[in-house]
C-alpha positions in Angstrom: -11.7 18.8 -0.5 -9.6 21.5 1.1 -12.0 21.8 4.0 -12.1 18.1 4.4 -8.3 18.0 4.3 -8.2 20.5 7.1 -10.7 18.6 9.1 -8.7 15.3 8.7 -5.4 17.1 9.1 -4.0 16.1 5.7 -3.6 17.5 2.2 -6.6 17.3 -0.1 -4.7 15.0 -2.5 -4.0 12.5 0.3 -5.6 9.1 -0.2 -7.4 9.3 3.1 -9.0 12.7 2.2 -10.2 11.9 -1.3 -11.2 8.4 -0.1 -13.3 9.9 2.7 -14.9 12.3 0.2 -15.8 9.3 -2.1 -17.2 7.3 0.8 -19.4 10.2 1.8 -20.8 10.3 -1.7 -21.9 6.7 -2.1 -18.6 5.0 -3.3 -17.4 1.7 -1.8 -13.8 0.7 -1.7 -12.8 -2.6 -3.3 -9.4 -4.2 -2.9 -8.7 -6.0 -6.2 -6.1 -8.3 -4.6 -8.9 -9.8 -2.5 -11.3 -10.3 -5.4 -9.1 -11.7 -8.3 -6.0 -13.6 -8.9 -4.4 -11.3 -11.5 -3.2 -7.7 -11.6 -5.7 -5.5 -13.4 -4.5 -2.7 -15.7 -6.8 0.3 -16.2 -7.5 -0.9 -19.8 -8.4 -4.4 -18.7 -10.5 -3.3 -15.8 -12.7 -1.0 -18.0 -13.1 -3.8 -20.6 -14.2 -6.2 -17.9 -16.3 -3.6 -16.0 -17.7 -1.4 -18.8 -20.8 -0.2 -16.8 -20.6 2.0 -13.8 -18.6 4.7 -12.2 -15.1 3.9 -10.7 -12.2 5.8 -9.3 -8.9 3.9 -9.5 -6.0 4.2 -7.2 -2.7 3.7 -9.1 0.8 4.1 -7.7 0.8 7.9 -7.0 -2.1 8.7 -9.3 -5.9 8.5 -9.5 -8.1 7.9 -12.5 -11.9 8.0 -13.1 -13.8 5.6 -15.3 -17.4 6.0 -16.4 -19.2 3.3 -18.4 -16.0 1.9 -20.0 -14.2 5.1 -20.7 -11.4 6.3 -18.4 -10.5 10.0 -18.0 -7.0 11.0 -17.3 -4.4 13.7 -18.3 -2.2 11.0 -19.9 -2.7 7.4 -21.2 -2.6 5.4 -18.0 -4.2 2.3 -19.6 -1.2 0.1 -18.8 -0.9 1.1 -15.2 -1.9 -1.4 -12.5 -5.0 -0.7 -10.4 -4.2 -1.0 -6.7 -7.8 -0.6 -5.6 -10.9 1.0 -6.8 -13.9 3.0 -5.4 -17.2 2.0 -7.0 -20.3 4.2 -7.0 -22.9 1.7 -5.8 -25.9 3.5 -7.2 -24.4 3.4 -10.7 -23.7 -0.3 -10.9 
């Protein structure tokens, strides 16, 4: 990530850098506002999409979910998912 950040001229934690890393590894970006009429929380999203590998962009934070379980350093279940990256091979 650090090398990709240098190449892209940004910090490794920048959305553009980790997003480029995910895109290079088979993930596809999905804008939830374009695909549903409601705001998805992390909890609701994993209940509705219990199979697959996802990376959620929250406001200032990123969360990974695998087959219905999300992994985070704190309980982000009530946070709103702004967009997600989906591993297309896993769905």
